[in-house]
N, CA, C and O atoms as a GROMACS GRO file, in nm:
protein
  344
    1UNK      N    1   0.113  -0.078  -0.033
    1UNK     CA    2   0.004  -0.006  -0.031
    1UNK      C    3   0.054   0.131  -0.051
    1UNK      O    4   0.175   0.119  -0.029
    2UNK      N    5   0.036   0.224  -0.074
    2UNK     CA    6   0.125   0.364  -0.109
    2UNK      C    7   0.009   0.443  -0.013
    2UNK      O    8  -0.109   0.415   0.006
    3UNK      N    9   0.090   0.549   0.038
    3UNK     CA   10   0.035   0.626   0.091
    3UNK      C   11   0.009   0.726   0.018
    3UNK      O   12   0.092   0.778  -0.055
    4UNK      N   13  -0.125   0.769   0.031
    4UNK     CA   14  -0.117   0.965  -0.072
    4UNK      C   15  -0.265   1.023  -0.039
    4UNK      O   16  -0.358   0.966   0.019
    5UNK      N   17  -0.260   1.136  -0.086
    5UNK     CA   18  -0.350   1.202  -0.047
    5UNK      C   19  -0.495   1.251  -0.154
    5UNK      O   20  -0.468   1.307  -0.260
    6UNK      N   21  -0.646   1.227  -0.117
    6UNK     CA   22  -0.744   1.294  -0.190
    6UNK      C   23  -0.752   1.454  -0.206
    6UNK      O   24  -0.702   1.527  -0.120
    7UNK      N   25  -0.814   1.501  -0.316
    7UNK     CA   26  -0.815   1.647  -0.324
    7UNK      C   27  -0.841   1.736  -0.191
    7UNK      O   28  -0.799   1.839  -0.138
    8UNK      N   29  -0.952   1.612  -0.166
    8UNK     CA   30  -1.019   1.724  -0.061
    8UNK      C   31  -0.922   1.760   0.106
    8UNK      O   32  -0.937   1.823   0.211
    9UNK      N   33  -0.797   1.649   0.020
    9UNK     CA   34  -0.712   1.639   0.147
    9UNK      C   35  -0.736   1.529   0.285
    9UNK      O   36  -0.691   1.523   0.400
   10UNK      N   37  -0.855   1.429   0.181
   10UNK     CA   38  -0.816   1.312   0.300
   10UNK      C   39  -0.657   1.191   0.308
   10UNK      O   40  -0.617   1.174   0.192
   11UNK      N   41  -0.626   1.162   0.345
   11UNK     CA   42  -0.461   1.027   0.339
   11UNK      C   43  -0.586   0.918   0.357
   11UNK      O   44  -0.688   0.908   0.424
   12UNK      N   45  -0.490   0.820   0.223
   12UNK     CA   46  -0.562   0.696   0.166
   12UNK      C   47  -0.450   0.632   0.133
   12UNK      O   48  -0.337   0.680   0.125
   13UNK      N   49  -0.485   0.521   0.113
   13UNK     CA   50  -0.347   0.451   0.109
   13UNK      C   51  -0.433   0.337   0.018
   13UNK      O   52  -0.541   0.297   0.063
   14UNK      N   53  -0.382   0.286  -0.109
   14UNK     CA   54  -0.378   0.274  -0.236
   14UNK      C   55  -0.300   0.155  -0.232
   14UNK      O   56  -0.206   0.126  -0.157
   15UNK      N   57  -0.367   0.072  -0.352
   15UNK     CA   58  -0.333  -0.094  -0.311
   15UNK      C   59  -0.232  -0.051  -0.426
   15UNK      O   60  -0.267   0.025  -0.516
   16UNK      N   61  -0.050  -0.126  -0.413
   16UNK     CA   62   0.016  -0.075  -0.529
   16UNK      C   63  -0.002  -0.174  -0.649
   16UNK      O   64   0.027  -0.128  -0.759
   17UNK      N   65  -0.038  -0.282  -0.643
   17UNK     CA   66  -0.036  -0.361  -0.714
   17UNK      C   67  -0.188  -0.388  -0.767
   17UNK      O   68  -0.205  -0.494  -0.826
   18UNK      N   69  -0.278  -0.316  -0.755
   18UNK     CA   70  -0.347  -0.292  -0.832
   18UNK      C   71  -0.405  -0.186  -0.942
   18UNK      O   72  -0.516  -0.154  -0.985
   19UNK      N   73  -0.231  -0.136  -0.969
   19UNK     CA   74  -0.235   0.006  -1.016
   19UNK      C   75  -0.170   0.000  -1.136
   19UNK      O   76  -0.048  -0.012  -1.144
   20UNK      N   77  -0.239   0.007  -1.222
   20UNK     CA   78  -0.222  -0.020  -1.384
   20UNK      C   79  -0.163   0.106  -1.448
   20UNK      O   80  -0.051   0.096  -1.498
   21UNK      N   81  -0.223   0.222  -1.450
   21UNK     CA   82  -0.185   0.353  -1.488
   21UNK      C   83  -0.196   0.502  -1.378
   21UNK      O   84  -0.274   0.493  -1.284
   22UNK      N   85  -0.129   0.611  -1.394
   22UNK     CA   86  -0.156   0.734  -1.356
   22UNK      C   87  -0.112   0.779  -1.427
   22UNK      O   88  -0.002   0.749  -1.474
   23UNK      N   89  -0.235   0.930  -1.482
   23UNK     CA   90  -0.135   1.006  -1.519
   23UNK      C   91  -0.218   1.184  -1.517
   23UNK      O   92  -0.326   1.163  -1.463
   24UNK      N   93  -0.214   1.270  -1.536
   24UNK     CA   94  -0.178   1.404  -1.476
   24UNK      C   95  -0.291   1.430  -1.607
   24UNK      O   96  -0.293   1.396  -1.725
   25UNK      N   97  -0.382   1.508  -1.519
   25UNK     CA   98  -0.569   1.552  -1.643
   25UNK      C   99  -0.576   1.637  -1.597
   25UNK      O  100  -0.698   1.654  -1.611
   26UNK      N  101  -0.551   1.700  -1.557
   26UNK     CA  102  -0.421   1.746  -1.465
   26UNK      C  103  -0.352   1.748  -1.360
   26UNK      O  104  -0.235   1.777  -1.336
   27UNK      N  105  -0.479   1.700  -1.273
   27UNK     CA  106  -0.531   1.674  -1.179
   27UNK      C  107  -0.411   1.517  -1.216
   27UNK      O  108  -0.366   1.476  -1.322
   28UNK      N  109  -0.393   1.465  -1.069
   28UNK     CA  110  -0.340   1.309  -1.071
   28UNK      C  111  -0.390   1.199  -1.035
   28UNK      O  112  -0.408   1.166  -0.918
   29UNK      N  113  -0.415   1.140  -1.125
   29UNK     CA  114  -0.533   1.060  -1.174
   29UNK      C  115  -0.517   0.867  -1.159
   29UNK      O  116  -0.518   0.820  -1.273
   30UNK      N  117  -0.506   0.786  -1.080
   30UNK     CA  118  -0.451   0.683  -1.068
   30UNK      C  119  -0.585   0.606  -1.107
   30UNK      O  120  -0.693   0.651  -1.067
   31UNK      N  121  -0.580   0.503  -1.175
   31UNK     CA  122  -0.633   0.411  -1.216
   31UNK      C  123  -0.637   0.318  -1.225
   31UNK      O  124  -0.587   0.283  -1.332
   32UNK      N  125  -0.701   0.178  -1.124
   32UNK     CA  126  -0.658   0.066  -1.034
   32UNK      C  127  -0.745  -0.022  -1.138
   32UNK      O  128  -0.817   0.030  -1.223
   33UNK      N  129  -0.729  -0.180  -1.121
   33UNK     CA  130  -0.718  -0.267  -1.195
   33UNK      C  131  -0.890  -0.336  -1.256
   33UNK      O  132  -0.947  -0.385  -1.354
   34UNK      N  133  -0.912  -0.292  -1.109
   34UNK     CA  134  -1.084  -0.294  -1.101
   34UNK      C  135  -1.183  -0.208  -1.113
   34UNK      O  136  -1.287  -0.196  -1.048
   35UNK      N  137  -1.110  -0.107  -1.265
   35UNK     CA  138  -1.198   0.024  -1.269
   35UNK      C  139  -1.204   0.142  -1.251
   35UNK      O  140  -1.212   0.229  -1.338
   36UNK      N  141  -1.198   0.164  -1.080
   36UNK     CA  142  -1.215   0.255  -0.999
   36UNK      C  143  -1.052   0.365  -1.067
   36UNK      O  144  -0.948   0.331  -1.124
   37UNK      N  145  -1.101   0.485  -1.027
   37UNK     CA  146  -1.037   0.596  -1.035
   37UNK      C  147  -1.007   0.698  -0.907
   37UNK      O  148  -1.110   0.735  -0.849
   38UNK      N  149  -0.867   0.756  -0.848
   38UNK     CA  150  -0.878   0.753  -0.729
   38UNK      C  151  -0.773   0.918  -0.762
   38UNK      O  152  -0.653   0.926  -0.787
   39UNK      N  153  -0.879   1.032  -0.750
   39UNK     CA  154  -0.778   1.143  -0.807
   39UNK      C  155  -0.728   1.228  -0.678
   39UNK      O  156  -0.800   1.259  -0.582
   40UNK      N  157  -0.573   1.262  -0.696
   40UNK     CA  158  -0.471   1.306  -0.537
   40UNK      C  159  -0.411   1.426  -0.573
   40UNK      O  160  -0.400   1.488  -0.679
   41UNK      N  161  -0.375   1.440  -0.466
   41UNK     CA  162  -0.290   1.602  -0.472
   41UNK      C  163  -0.114   1.541  -0.492
   41UNK      O  164  -0.021   1.614  -0.457
   42UNK      N  165  -0.099   1.462  -0.526
   42UNK     CA  166   0.068   1.385  -0.576
   42UNK      C  167   0.063   1.376  -0.700
   42UNK      O  168  -0.034   1.350  -0.770
   43UNK      N  169   0.257   1.415  -0.753
   43UNK     CA  170   0.221   1.466  -0.916
   43UNK      C  171   0.174   1.303  -0.943
   43UNK      O  172   0.110   1.235  -0.863
   44UNK      N  173   0.232   1.251  -1.098
   44UNK     CA  174   0.221   1.177  -1.072
   44UNK      C  175   0.350   1.105  -1.084
   44UNK      O  176   0.347   0.982  -1.089
   45UNK      N  177   0.500   1.187  -1.091
   45UNK     CA  178   0.612   1.171  -1.063
   45UNK      C  179   0.636   1.042  -0.922
   45UNK      O  180   0.695   0.935  -0.904
   46UNK      N  181   0.555   1.129  -0.852
   46UNK     CA  182   0.591   1.045  -0.687
   46UNK      C  183   0.504   0.951  -0.688
   46UNK      O  184   0.559   0.847  -0.653
   47UNK      N  185   0.376   0.933  -0.714
   47UNK     CA  186   0.332   0.841  -0.705
   47UNK      C  187   0.373   0.718  -0.757
   47UNK      O  188   0.334   0.613  -0.707
   48UNK      N  189   0.482   0.725  -0.897
   48UNK     CA  190   0.530   0.604  -0.980
   48UNK      C  191   0.639   0.573  -0.866
   48UNK      O  192   0.641   0.456  -0.826
   49UNK      N  193   0.739   0.673  -0.804
   49UNK     CA  194   0.864   0.633  -0.786
   49UNK      C  195   0.754   0.603  -0.604
   49UNK      O  196   0.838   0.546  -0.533
   50UNK      N  197   0.654   0.614  -0.538
   50UNK     CA  198   0.614   0.527  -0.412
   50UNK      C  199   0.567   0.428  -0.422
   50UNK      O  200   0.534   0.373  -0.317
   51UNK      N  201   0.535   0.343  -0.576
   51UNK     CA  202   0.524   0.176  -0.581
   51UNK      C  203   0.677   0.170  -0.576
   51UNK      O  204   0.735   0.126  -0.475
   52UNK      N  205   0.741   0.211  -0.679
   52UNK     CA  206   0.934   0.162  -0.704
   52UNK      C  207   1.008   0.174  -0.502
   52UNK      O  208   1.110   0.111  -0.471
   53UNK      N  209   0.959   0.230  -0.436
   53UNK     CA  210   1.007   0.192  -0.345
   53UNK      C  211   0.947   0.132  -0.266
   53UNK      O  212   1.005   0.104  -0.161
   54UNK      N  213   0.792   0.081  -0.288
   54UNK     CA  214   0.704  -0.021  -0.250
   54UNK      C  215   0.751  -0.141  -0.296
   54UNK      O  216   0.748  -0.233  -0.214
   55UNK      N  217   0.796  -0.167  -0.414
   55UNK     CA  218   0.810  -0.282  -0.504
   55UNK      C  219   0.943  -0.275  -0.393
   55UNK      O  220   0.936  -0.344  -0.291
   56UNK      N  221   1.031  -0.212  -0.413
   56UNK     CA  222   1.176  -0.225  -0.380
   56UNK      C  223   1.184  -0.301  -0.214
   56UNK      O  224   1.263  -0.393  -0.197
   57UNK      N  225   1.093  -0.250  -0.096
   57UNK     CA  226   1.096  -0.280   0.040
   57UNK      C  227   0.989  -0.412   0.060
   57UNK      O  228   0.994  -0.477   0.165
   58UNK      N  229   0.902  -0.442  -0.037
   58UNK     CA  230   0.884  -0.631  -0.040
   58UNK      C  231   0.963  -0.683  -0.097
   58UNK      O  232   0.963  -0.801  -0.061
   59UNK      N  233   1.060  -0.659  -0.191
   59UNK     CA  234   1.061  -0.790  -0.220
   59UNK      C  235   1.206  -0.825  -0.210
   59UNK      O  236   1.264  -0.925  -0.252
   60UNK      N  237   1.276  -0.663  -0.109
   60UNK     CA  238   1.404  -0.710  -0.034
   60UNK      C  239   1.375  -0.718   0.085
   60UNK      O  240   1.485  -0.718   0.140
   61UNK      N  241   1.278  -0.726   0.181
   61UNK     CA  242   1.287  -0.810   0.276
   61UNK      C  243   1.363  -0.927   0.298
   61UNK      O  244   1.418  -1.005   0.220
   62UNK      N  245   1.352  -0.920   0.421
   62UNK     CA  246   1.537  -1.004   0.516
   62UNK      C  247   1.436  -1.035   0.630
   62UNK      O  248   1.385  -0.927   0.661
   63UNK      N  249   1.382  -1.139   0.708
   63UNK     CA  250   1.395  -1.162   0.772
   63UNK      C  251   1.553  -1.171   0.907
   63UNK      O  252   1.654  -1.241   0.898
   64UNK      N  253   1.517  -1.076   1.014
   64UNK     CA  254   1.652  -1.058   1.066
   64UNK      C  255   1.659  -1.189   1.187
   64UNK      O  256   1.579  -1.228   1.272
   65UNK      N  257   1.801  -1.232   1.145
   65UNK     CA  258   1.789  -1.379   1.158
   65UNK      C  259   1.855  -1.372   1.294
   65UNK      O  260   1.937  -1.280   1.293
   66UNK      N  261   1.852  -1.426   1.394
   66UNK     CA  262   1.819  -1.419   1.549
   66UNK      C  263   1.744  -1.358   1.618
   66UNK      O  264   1.742  -1.387   1.738
   67UNK      N  265   1.628  -1.220   1.551
   67UNK     CA  266   1.605  -1.138   1.632
   67UNK      C  267   1.487  -1.200   1.701
   67UNK      O  268   1.474  -1.128   1.800
   68UNK      N  269   1.398  -1.288   1.706
   68UNK     CA  270   1.306  -1.357   1.759
   68UNK      C  271   1.405  -1.411   1.909
   68UNK      O  272   1.517  -1.462   1.913
   69UNK      N  273   1.319  -1.378   2.009
   69UNK     CA  274   1.347  -1.486   2.149
   69UNK      C  275   1.275  -1.569   2.185
   69UNK      O  276   1.156  -1.578   2.216
   70UNK      N  277   1.372  -1.641   2.179
   70UNK     CA  278   1.361  -1.826   2.131
   70UNK      C  279   1.439  -1.819   2.294
   70UNK      O  280   1.551  -1.868   2.277
   71UNK      N  281   1.427  -1.782   2.421
   71UNK     CA  282   1.498  -1.827   2.581
   71UNK      C  283   1.384  -1.939   2.590
   71UNK      O  284   1.420  -2.057   2.582
   72UNK      N  285   1.275  -1.916   2.602
   72UNK     CA  286   1.152  -2.010   2.615
   72UNK      C  287   1.082  -2.093   2.586
   72UNK      O  288   0.987  -2.151   2.641
   73UNK      N  289   1.168  -2.103   2.430
   73UNK     CA  290   1.126  -2.198   2.408
   73UNK      C  291   1.250  -2.386   2.414
   73UNK      O  292   1.368  -2.420   2.417
   74UNK      N  293   1.110  -2.448   2.412
   74UNK     CA  294   1.146  -2.625   2.426
   74UNK      C  295   1.226  -2.666   2.329
   74UNK      O  296   1.206  -2.642   2.210
   75UNK      N  297   1.317  -2.730   2.374
   75UNK     CA  298   1.450  -2.793   2.238
   75UNK      C  299   1.334  -2.899   2.149
   75UNK      O  300   1.216  -2.901   2.183
   76UNK      N  301   1.377  -2.968   2.054
   76UNK     CA  302   1.294  -2.963   1.968
   76UNK      C  303   1.318  -3.153   1.986
   76UNK      O  304   1.415  -3.228   1.993
   77UNK      N  305   1.114  -3.176   1.987
   77UNK     CA  306   1.147  -3.293   1.991
   77UNK      C  307   1.129  -3.380   1.861
   77UNK      O  308   1.010  -3.391   1.829
   78UNK      N  309   1.176  -3.415   1.816
   78UNK     CA  310   1.175  -3.398   1.649
   78UNK      C  311   1.288  -3.538   1.709
   78UNK      O  312   1.377  -3.512   1.790
   79UNK      N  313   1.258  -3.738   1.637
   79UNK     CA  314   1.328  -3.843   1.678
   79UNK      C  315   1.426  -3.854   1.577
   79UNK      O  316   1.404  -3.839   1.457
   80UNK      N  317   1.524  -3.876   1.622
   80UNK     CA  318   1.683  -3.877   1.510
   80UNK      C  319   1.631  -4.029   1.448
   80UNK      O  320   1.574  -4.099   1.532
   81UNK      N  321   1.645  -4.083   1.317
   81UNK     CA  322   1.555  -4.159   1.288
   81UNK      C  323   1.769  -4.259   1.317
   81UNK      O  324   1.809  -4.356   1.382
   82UNK      N  325   1.793  -4.222   1.283
   82UNK     CA  326   1.942  -4.322   1.313
   82UNK      C  327   2.008  -4.336   1.443
   82UNK      O  328   2.119  -4.390   1.452
   83UNK      N  329   1.933  -4.281   1.565
   83UNK     CA  330   2.002  -4.279   1.689
   83UNK      C  331   1.897  -4.402   1.706
   83UNK      O  332   1.788  -4.421   1.652
   84UNK      N  333   1.983  -4.491   1.816
   84UNK     CA  334   1.972  -4.622   1.862
   84UNK      C  335   1.871  -4.657   1.949
   84UNK      O  336   1.932  -4.659   2.056
   85UNK      N  337   1.757  -4.687   1.975
   85UNK     CA  338   1.686  -4.744   2.095
   85UNK      C  339   1.730  -4.800   2.227
   85UNK      O  340   1.789  -4.908   2.211
   86UNK      N  341   1.723  -4.770   2.331
   86UNK     CA  342   1.748  -4.835   2.494
   86UNK      C  343   1.667  -4.983   2.468
   86UNK      O  344   1.659  -5.066   2.559
   0.00000   0.00000   0.00000
């Protein structure tokens, strides 16, 4: 989702994956895949930049290794198939 502002000043978030094209007529109009159109205060270039930043953030996301608190986790109880039974 990218943040934009309607002409009346109301901030909204638009699903970046649904954007088909952005045009200046002279207002900036975002056309969505479902046929809806959203008129916003931002320039077409700033909308495109926001979509690019969104997609970079989504596709470059990587979990932080070791950031989860696992101090209370129980040890794994998965049996070792090669282990001998007593």
